[in-house]
Residue, then its C-alpha position, 0 to 999 in steps of 0.5 A: m255484919i251482925i255478931r251476937p254476944g256469945a257467938d263462936l267465931h274462933g278461927c274465922d277470917l275477919r280481915g279488914v272487917n269494920l266492927t265499930g260499936a259492935d257487941l262482942r261480949f263473950v264472943n269466941l275469937t280464939g285464933a281469928d284473923l282480925t288483921g286491919a279490922n276496926l274495933t273502935g268502941v267495941r264491947v269486949g267484956g268476956a271476949r276470948l281473943a287468945g291466938a288472934t291475929l291483931a296486926g294493923i287493927t284500929a282499937s280505941g274506946l273499948v268497953g269491958t275487959p276481954a277474957s283472954l288476949p294474944t300474947g303480948w297484948v293488953v288493954v290500956n285505957g280502952r285501947l289494945v296495945n301490943q307490948v312485944a319488944p319492937g322488931t320481935p316477930t309474933s303470930t299475933g301482931t307486928g311486934d312494933g310495940t305501937v298502940a293500935 
């Protein structure tokens, strides 16, 4: 799958997609479903991920800082981390507090 920087993919169904090494700079992924997606080594500078579903993702080696993330998610040392308390259901993840 080829995605160009700045693409508008808000609300798209991207479940299970392998985006390893993709350039997602300034891509609008607001409300997209990325359940089970592989985001290893992705360039995320300026990407908008607010409201995206990130359950079960693999995301390490991220480059850059997204413009927005779903509630409870942060980037720590190039990894997407769900900081919602364990067992708390969310629309954007499992709520298990694990590092994705």
